[in-house]
TORBA-164652 format. One record per residue (C-alpha): x, y, z; residue in one letter. Coordinates in Angstrom, 3 decimals, decimal comma. Layout:
// TORBA-164652
X/Y/Z/residu
X/Y/Z/A
...
END
This chain:
// TORBA-164652
X/Y/Z/residu
95,609/4,565/-35,168/M
98,498/2,513/-37,455/R
97,616/-0,973/-38,531/G
100,210/-3,844/-37,117/I
103,151/-5,024/-40,008/D
102,717/-9,022/-39,769/T
105,793/-9,875/-42,140/R
107,914/-7,389/-39,926/A
106,860/-9,209/-36,667/R
107,486/-12,458/-37,781/G
111,026/-11,581/-38,967/R
111,814/-10,266/-35,248/R
110,063/-13,833/-33,636/V
112,403/-15,288/-36,037/G
115,491/-13,297/-34,906/I
114,759/-14,050/-31,168/L
114,305/-17,630/-31,782/I
117,759/-18,256/-33,019/A
119,252/-16,355/-30,173/S
117,793/-18,251/-28,206/I
118,546/-21,434/-29,201/V
122,659/-20,319/-29,679/A
122,746/-19,312/-26,091/V
121,649/-23,049/-24,966/V
124,125/-24,708/-27,375/V
126,741/-22,653/-26,019/A
125,482/-23,297/-22,204/V
125,474/-27,452/-23,095/V
129,272/-27,193/-24,334/L
129,994/-25,629/-21,791/V
128,899/-27,623/-19,365/I
130,047/-30,618/-21,169/V
133,658/-29,656/-21,513/L
134,304/-28,322/-17,962/L
135,733/-30,813/-15,774/P
133,071/-32,977/-13,712/R
132,884/-33,338/-9,827/T
131,113/-36,387/-8,029/E
127,950/-35,160/-6,392/E
127,243/-36,251/-2,844/P
124,337/-38,933/-2,516/T
121,384/-37,654/-0,581/P
121,605/-39,365/2,754/Q
118,346/-40,228/5,049/P
117,755/-38,099/7,852/T
119,009/-40,346/10,986/P
115,992/-41,184/13,217/T
116,858/-40,744/16,642/P
117,033/-43,708/18,883/T
118,063/-45,179/22,301/Q
121,112/-46,401/22,041/T
122,179/-49,876/23,289/P
123,885/-48,512/25,947/D
121,490/-46,547/27,362/A
119,626/-49,640/29,215/F
122,689/-51,072/30,127/A
123,862/-50,512/33,967/T
126,750/-48,875/33,940/P
129,968/-50,338/35,079/E
130,691/-50,409/39,203/G
126,824/-49,598/39,789/W
125,811/-50,486/43,097/E
123,595/-53,701/43,240/R
120,695/-52,323/44,962/F
120,595/-48,710/43,273/R
117,546/-48,194/41,049/P
118,826/-47,168/37,433/T
115,346/-44,737/36,945/F
114,421/-43,641/39,996/H
116,002/-40,796/41,996/L
118,660/-41,259/44,300/T
121,133/-39,152/45,676/P
125,028/-39,433/45,109/E
125,354/-40,387/48,268/Q
124,017/-40,158/52,069/H
120,462/-39,975/53,035/W
117,139/-39,237/51,126/I
113,635/-39,329/52,774/N
110,739/-36,743/52,102/D
110,209/-35,060/48,297/P
108,812/-31,614/48,075/Q
106,242/-30,688/45,403/R
107,765/-29,461/42,756/P
107,247/-25,662/40,992/V
107,814/-24,961/37,236/F
110,317/-22,295/36,566/V
112,022/-21,579/32,771/D
110,802/-24,516/31,588/G
112,041/-27,310/34,006/E
110,741/-28,998/37,136/W
112,468/-27,874/40,289/R
112,250/-30,733/42,788/L
113,325/-30,734/46,285/Y
113,613/-33,647/48,541/Y
114,902/-34,100/52,207/L
118,690/-34,506/52,132/Y
121,091/-35,408/55,385/N
124,616/-35,414/54,269/A
125,885/-36,146/57,713/D
124,021/-39,854/57,603/Y
124,837/-42,199/59,246/P
127,272/-40,126/61,976/E
125,116/-37,108/62,142/G
121,485/-35,757/62,536/N
119,264/-33,243/60,444/G
118,140/-33,044/57,248/T
118,071/-30,073/54,414/E
116,328/-29,450/51,096/W
118,132/-31,048/47,861/H
117,315/-29,819/44,660/L
116,838/-32,295/41,577/A
115,706/-30,773/38,021/T
113,697/-32,264/35,205/S
112,152/-31,209/31,950/T
109,608/-34,245/31,441/D
109,433/-35,418/34,990/M
110,839/-38,721/34,598/V
114,671/-38,036/34,101/T
115,887/-36,080/36,920/W
119,156/-34,261/37,545/K
120,941/-33,610/40,977/N
121,628/-30,351/41,773/R
122,987/-29,632/45,004/G
121,642/-28,188/48,121/V
119,353/-25,179/48,003/A
118,344/-24,734/51,677/I
121,023/-25,675/53,933/E
120,242/-26,720/57,546/K
121,604/-25,145/60,402/Y
121,845/-21,751/59,463/R
120,238/-19,557/60,841/N
119,662/-21,028/64,688/G
116,532/-22,739/64,009/L
117,904/-26,173/63,349/G
117,429/-28,349/60,332/D
115,042/-27,942/57,618/I
112,009/-30,774/57,462/L
109,517/-31,186/54,833/T
107,111/-27,813/53,383/G
106,487/-26,489/50,488/S
107,681/-24,208/47,831/A
105,163/-21,588/45,599/V
105,932/-19,241/42,967/V
104,720/-16,086/44,276/D
103,373/-14,400/41,004/E
101,663/-11,956/42,646/R
104,189/-10,865/44,681/N
102,057/-11,192/47,795/T
105,389/-11,434/50,218/A
106,958/-8,488/48,812/G
110,105/-10,539/47,339/F
109,562/-9,609/43,939/G
106,933/-10,791/41,317/A
107,442/-14,655/40,471/G
109,699/-15,220/43,701/A
109,882/-19,017/44,556/I
108,944/-19,019/48,656/I
109,643/-22,020/50,971/A
107,419/-22,295/54,138/L
109,233/-25,363/55,935/T
108,738/-26,674/59,122/T
112,423/-26,148/61,373/Q
113,568/-28,154/64,219/Q
115,807/-27,220/67,252/D
115,884/-29,197/69,869/D
112,913/-31,149/69,356/G
110,749/-27,673/68,979/V
109,030/-27,654/65,277/Q
108,444/-24,139/63,986/R
107,498/-23,024/60,385/Q
110,002/-20,806/58,575/S
110,366/-18,702/55,312/L
113,272/-18,744/52,749/F
112,873/-16,951/49,593/S
114,808/-17,466/45,856/S
115,073/-15,147/43,087/T
117,106/-17,326/40,954/D
114,551/-19,497/40,204/G
114,882/-21,860/43,232/G
118,184/-22,923/42,734/V
119,651/-21,440/45,924/T
117,242/-19,775/48,956/F
117,916/-16,896/51,620/Q
116,372/-16,830/54,736/N
114,164/-14,421/56,154/Y
114,787/-12,513/58,584/E
111,639/-12,690/60,412/G
111,898/-16,171/61,099/N
110,279/-18,400/62,363/P
106,892/-16,975/61,033/V
105,159/-19,232/62,963/M
106,444/-19,811/66,542/D
105,294/-23,042/67,947/N
101,985/-22,780/70,115/P
103,470/-25,663/72,660/G
102,911/-28,690/70,336/T
105,117/-31,351/70,206/T
103,941/-32,529/66,428/D
103,689/-29,304/64,596/W
105,279/-29,433/61,146/R
104,951/-30,033/57,047/D
103,471/-26,812/55,979/P
101,664/-27,353/52,560/K
100,549/-23,767/51,031/I
98,202/-23,328/48,025/V
96,600/-20,610/46,597/W
92,874/-20,064/47,011/D
92,029/-17,949/43,942/D
88,366/-17,769/44,550/A
88,925/-15,882/47,877/R
92,373/-14,542/46,857/E
93,997/-15,698/50,008/Q
96,890/-18,438/50,647/W
95,779/-21,429/52,912/V
98,170/-23,428/55,103/M
97,327/-27,160/55,980/V
99,678/-27,797/59,105/L
100,315/-31,348/60,531/A
99,500/-31,328/64,487/E
99,579/-34,938/65,465/G
96,069/-36,772/65,036/E
94,939/-33,514/63,392/R
95,287/-30,872/60,548/L
95,663/-27,046/61,029/G
94,188/-24,858/58,731/F
95,404/-21,291/58,408/Y
95,177/-18,255/55,820/T
97,545/-15,451/54,994/S
97,669/-12,636/52,547/P
101,078/-12,314/51,962/N
102,738/-15,929/53,230/L
104,395/-13,925/56,522/R
101,446/-13,655/58,702/E
99,150/-16,744/59,451/W
95,557/-16,736/61,204/T
94,301/-20,223/62,442/Y
91,060/-20,797/61,091/V
89,846/-24,418/61,594/S
90,782/-27,861/61,909/D
90,085/-31,444/60,732/F
90,850/-34,254/63,093/V
90,922/-38,155/62,500/R
91,817/-40,318/65,463/T
91,875/-43,691/63,901/E
95,056/-43,607/61,584/Y
97,995/-42,697/63,560/G
100,130/-39,404/63,272/L
99,600/-37,298/59,989/L
101,833/-36,162/58,153/E
102,733/-34,419/54,863/C
99,260/-32,902/54,002/P
98,243/-31,747/50,964/D
94,865/-29,820/49,429/L
93,720/-29,067/46,014/F
90,930/-28,840/43,596/E
89,957/-31,041/40,734/M
86,781/-31,865/38,375/V
85,810/-35,026/36,705/D
85,544/-33,885/32,970/P
83,177/-36,907/32,387/D
80,698/-36,051/34,871/S
81,354/-32,516/35,542/G
81,530/-32,834/39,421/R
83,948/-30,826/40,995/R
85,432/-31,365/44,366/T
88,193/-30,332/47,178/W
90,781/-33,341/48,221/V
92,383/-33,298/51,274/L
95,126/-35,697/51,524/G
97,918/-36,908/54,170/V
100,256/-39,238/54,997/S
98,685/-41,596/57,361/A
98,748/-45,203/58,723/D
96,110/-47,742/57,358/A
97,274/-50,645/59,784/S
93,575/-50,655/61,197/R
92,438/-51,676/57,739/E
94,835/-54,203/57,484/G
97,167/-51,824/54,978/G
100,233/-50,192/55,985/S
101,181/-46,002/55,714/T
100,407/-44,805/52,673/G
98,754/-41,531/51,210/F
94,794/-41,329/52,389/A
92,596/-38,721/51,145/Y
88,988/-37,273/51,475/W
86,757/-35,498/49,040/T
84,479/-32,837/49,900/G
84,225/-29,283/50,336/A
86,379/-26,558/51,050/W
84,835/-23,000/52,075/D
87,966/-20,709/52,485/G
87,830/-21,114/56,139/E
87,255/-25,307/56,490/G
87,113/-28,702/54,960/F
84,210/-30,770/55,086/T
84,405/-34,705/54,516/A
81,989/-36,429/52,095/D
83,017/-39,466/53,949/A
84,043/-40,064/57,308/D
86,438/-43,099/56,149/E
89,474/-42,332/53,863/P
90,382/-43,647/49,926/Q
93,682/-44,471/49,475/W
95,952/-43,740/46,804/L
98,133/-46,807/46,484/D
98,221/-49,830/48,693/G
101,518/-50,776/48,454/G
103,715/-50,776/51,612/A
106,045/-47,746/50,826/D
104,427/-45,018/49,131/F
104,575/-42,584/51,888/Y
105,198/-38,458/52,328/A
103,309/-38,392/48,590/A
102,809/-34,974/47,283/V
100,792/-33,857/44,323/T
101,016/-30,915/41,547/W
99,376/-29,332/38,739/D
100,971/-28,105/35,162/D
100,711/-24,584/34,825/P
100,718/-24,909/30,809/R
97,788/-26,927/31,132/D
95,804/-23,386/31,278/G
93,006/-22,625/34,200/D
90,678/-25,961/33,429/E
93,019/-28,293/32,704/G
95,304/-27,853/36,012/R
91,568/-29,315/37,241/L
91,521/-32,192/35,400/E
94,866/-33,852/36,008/R
97,532/-33,628/38,382/R
100,818/-35,660/39,383/F
102,388/-37,454/42,198/A
105,515/-39,234/43,666/L
106,044/-40,638/46,993/G
108,999/-41,990/48,980/W
109,836/-45,606/48,229/I
110,075/-46,602/52,124/N
108,598/-46,926/55,470/N
109,746/-45,756/58,679/W
109,368/-49,396/60,083/A
112,418/-50,468/58,799/Y
113,838/-46,974/56,707/A
116,937/-47,525/58,286/R
117,570/-51,441/57,730/D
116,518/-50,946/53,797/L
120,179/-52,181/52,184/P
121,243/-49,331/49,763/G
125,157/-48,581/49,417/G
126,835/-45,375/49,345/S
123,388/-43,545/49,692/W
120,587/-44,899/51,891/Q
116,976/-43,756/52,480/G
115,439/-45,575/49,249/G
114,253/-43,680/46,452/S
111,221/-41,484/44,798/L
108,853/-43,230/43,118/S
108,110/-42,866/38,980/T
105,995/-39,851/39,005/T
102,171/-40,692/38,122/R
99,236/-38,927/36,590/E
96,695/-38,319/38,693/I
92,670/-38,326/37,196/V
89,286/-37,701/39,215/L
87,038/-39,966/38,414/R
83,072/-41,068/39,320/E
83,133/-44,605/40,031/I
79,543/-46,356/41,414/D
78,447/-42,268/42,237/G
81,791/-41,869/44,500/R
84,381/-39,721/43,675/L
88,039/-40,971/43,426/S
91,270/-40,786/42,211/L
93,163/-42,700/39,365/L
96,582/-42,701/38,675/S
99,220/-44,379/36,171/Q
102,619/-44,034/34,833/P
103,146/-40,604/33,652/V
102,846/-40,733/29,710/A
106,850/-39,215/29,135/A
108,377/-42,522/30,622/L
107,105/-43,921/27,343/D
110,077/-41,951/25,917/A
112,418/-44,322/28,339/R
111,517/-47,227/26,666/Q
113,479/-49,567/24,457/G
112,450/-51,970/21,712/E
109,838/-54,390/23,382/P
110,121/-58,136/23,762/A
106,411/-59,733/22,656/T
104,678/-62,827/22,674/A
101,243/-64,445/21,399/P
98,195/-64,703/23,556/A
98,753/-67,817/25,778/F
96,880/-69,600/28,428/T
98,497/-71,026/31,679/V
96,592/-74,024/33,045/A
95,645/-74,477/36,737/P
98,735/-75,648/38,816/G
101,001/-75,152/35,768/E
104,411/-73,144/35,940/I
105,569/-71,132/32,989/V
108,363/-69,010/32,242/D
106,715/-65,934/30,525/L
107,386/-66,074/26,674/P
108,874/-62,455/26,855/A
111,763/-62,063/29,145/Q
113,363/-59,080/30,402/P
117,107/-58,556/29,059/R
118,190/-55,338/31,500/T
118,192/-54,973/35,314/G
114,788/-52,189/34,731/A
111,947/-52,589/32,655/Y
107,844/-52,380/32,499/R
105,746/-55,598/32,094/L
102,669/-55,048/30,571/R
99,629/-57,659/29,909/A
96,303/-58,436/29,475/Q
94,855/-60,785/32,184/V
91,852/-62,764/31,817/D
90,519/-64,793/34,693/A
86,991/-65,438/33,565/T
86,985/-69,176/35,160/D
88,071/-67,281/38,865/G
91,542/-68,143/38,450/G
94,270/-66,192/40,620/E
97,564/-65,559/38,641/L
100,958/-65,346/40,290/R
103,755/-63,741/38,114/L
107,304/-64,179/40,004/R
110,522/-61,829/39,368/F
113,735/-63,208/40,337/G
114,970/-66,523/41,491/S
114,211/-69,166/43,697/A
116,774/-67,429/46,418/D
115,354/-63,502/45,735/A
111,745/-63,359/44,283/E
108,806/-61,137/44,469/V
105,571/-62,157/43,402/T
102,748/-59,771/41,683/V
99,645/-61,171/41,625/G
95,761/-60,478/40,781/Y
93,152/-62,607/42,744/D
89,996/-62,501/40,725/S
87,451/-63,964/43,345/E
88,723/-61,546/45,835/A
88,787/-58,430/43,007/G
92,245/-57,604/43,982/V
95,873/-57,140/42,706/I
98,430/-58,533/45,779/F
102,350/-57,969/45,857/L
104,395/-60,157/47,703/D
108,134/-59,813/48,914/R
108,509/-62,432/51,354/R
110,887/-64,515/49,338/Q
112,934/-61,391/48,246/D
116,912/-61,180/48,796/A
116,044/-58,894/52,508/V
113,171/-60,296/53,940/A
114,443/-62,495/56,465/D
116,387/-59,563/57,735/A
113,071/-57,142/58,052/M
110,583/-56,669/60,653/P
107,269/-58,596/60,077/E
105,553/-55,622/58,410/T
107,808/-55,870/55,952/Y
106,586/-59,543/55,131/R
102,707/-58,835/55,075/E
100,928/-58,927/51,712/I
99,834/-55,878/50,391/R
96,657/-55,598/48,160/T
94,504/-53,298/46,628/A
91,082/-53,725/45,312/P
90,680/-53,797/41,709/V
86,707/-54,259/40,499/D
87,859/-56,015/36,956/A
85,286/-58,453/35,997/D
88,132/-61,392/35,945/G
89,976/-59,073/33,356/S
92,283/-56,326/33,529/L
95,793/-55,217/32,198/V
98,768/-55,059/34,736/L
101,793/-52,502/34,308/D
104,218/-53,171/36,245/I
107,687/-51,122/36,692/L
110,449/-53,230/37,815/V
113,553/-51,367/39,238/D
116,770/-52,966/41,498/A
114,820/-52,185/44,515/S
111,425/-51,193/43,828/S
108,320/-52,822/42,081/V
105,256/-50,509/41,511/E
101,938/-52,173/39,845/V
98,759/-50,256/38,515/F
95,845/-51,782/37,383/A
92,267/-51,014/36,245/G
92,745/-47,915/34,210/D
94,624/-46,523/37,340/G
92,015/-47,544/39,965/R
94,281/-49,768/41,789/A
98,116/-49,529/42,636/S
100,814/-50,878/44,837/L
104,569/-49,384/45,588/T
107,151/-51,152/47,417/S
110,517/-51,344/48,076/A
111,931/-54,656/46,528/A
114,783/-56,593/46,316/Y
115,485/-59,477/43,613/A
117,665/-60,227/40,436/D
114,862/-58,785/37,458/A
117,332/-60,219/35,516/R
116,600/-63,554/36,292/S
113,310/-63,707/34,443/G
109,498/-64,303/34,978/V
107,607/-66,750/35,511/T
103,633/-66,940/35,743/A
101,727/-69,705/38,214/E
97,716/-70,351/37,796/A
95,476/-71,892/40,411/S
91,752/-71,854/40,963/G
90,946/-71,694/36,882/G
93,096/-71,181/33,751/A
94,471/-67,492/32,971/I
94,926/-66,086/29,805/G
97,614/-63,654/29,019/I
97,716/-61,492/25,640/R
99,243/-58,387/24,697/D
102,363/-59,291/26,962/L
105,130/-56,566/26,502/S
108,333/-56,407/28,327/V
110,079/-53,455/27,682/T
113,648/-51,974/28,852/P
113,749/-48,832/30,531/L
116,885/-46,402/30,134/A
119,153/-45,453/32,769/V
118,804/-42,445/34,278/N
122,002/-41,381/36,190/D
121,013/-38,223/38,312/P
124,465/-37,476/39,209/N
125,765/-37,966/35,795/A
127,116/-34,474/34,195/P
END
């Protein structure tokens, strides 16, 4: 092995260093001598925000048309139909009468959304008077993932009531384009009327434990249960009778779990009349057991999802993206903001029939040993909010009436506040002006929230039931958070962490401001915010 010549290595290193220095100098000279161009100054990445125009009522907007609730472009709207989730989008249907007020008969109109808040009208999906069986009433759509009906895996199957000359039958319609359009099934009706006057509103659910379809049908003062392997052939199995709640409509059936206690239950819901309990029509529900053929309630008396005058024909649904367990832990719901006692009398504009409510999230909780449904506005509503007006904590003395230190700046907004009535007082929040106002309040001694529209813009022309004060119980020990959604023709109130809610059509000038009045004791108000809600024009391109 030869030894290393260190002197020769030193000469080579010196030559290499000299070469590198020469190259660097040459590069520097080139850079200095070449013409220079101005480099752009780096700009910060813009943060997406709602523009002020997003909250401005469009020019020419009709006085009572809501700005963030769903209405048709024109004519008539009523019952919503449970939405289905297809290709990242919710497909919601509602009953629509394009011939109103000159002609009768409803059909299914489609609206779509990605967030359950901003809906867009897409046109009629199931037309009336096309198959000789009459118009299209309420029903339900399902995604037939298992191809049980034979129209292909993933086909959308709708079971609806059709009515011809007063006779109600159940018909099937199928869609292979994601629920945008439906085709009539040649074998309609799949269920012929057995001689009953009221025989309608089929709600279809999949009973996974028994691998069968279940239908709940509204049959006057009872609900009928039917099962099917294929959505086309149905077998009657049992009924559920309640004679104290008037005509039962728009039934619902689903299973839920309380993740806190681990208790599971089936829930049977229906739109019913609560007048015997001092209420109005609304969504009644019973918790209990479903054994594949019949439902057994935990108690004879139902609970009510909303105590307002106008939360009718409500539908509930789950989100398939939540997974098997998550789908049992939360659901969503919305209803028709109207009441058949005065539905055709409410003012509208080019459209009639009111609007659909804000979507709410529903959870099951054990309260004092009883399983109950709690509901609050869906979280996606937050993305439609603007910059809130806020105020420091303040107190309203008994007998005092004050303007809230934070006021609305737009025609649709969300008011939230922590209310402390530890001295047994009552708070009244008045929305609007002396000429047209709606009052929302909290009576701590009675343990209720209430909504009073006796002084709104249309009350004098409405029947007496419109002017009745609506209440909902809330066990809050004198302190609770009020969450109030105000639009051009509705008010929705949530309180007690979702234990109480009131939804009603209401007509007052929201821009006229809000006052607070206390009686019976001092009322503390803190964490007050009044936040504008962006306009959602469902008919915009």
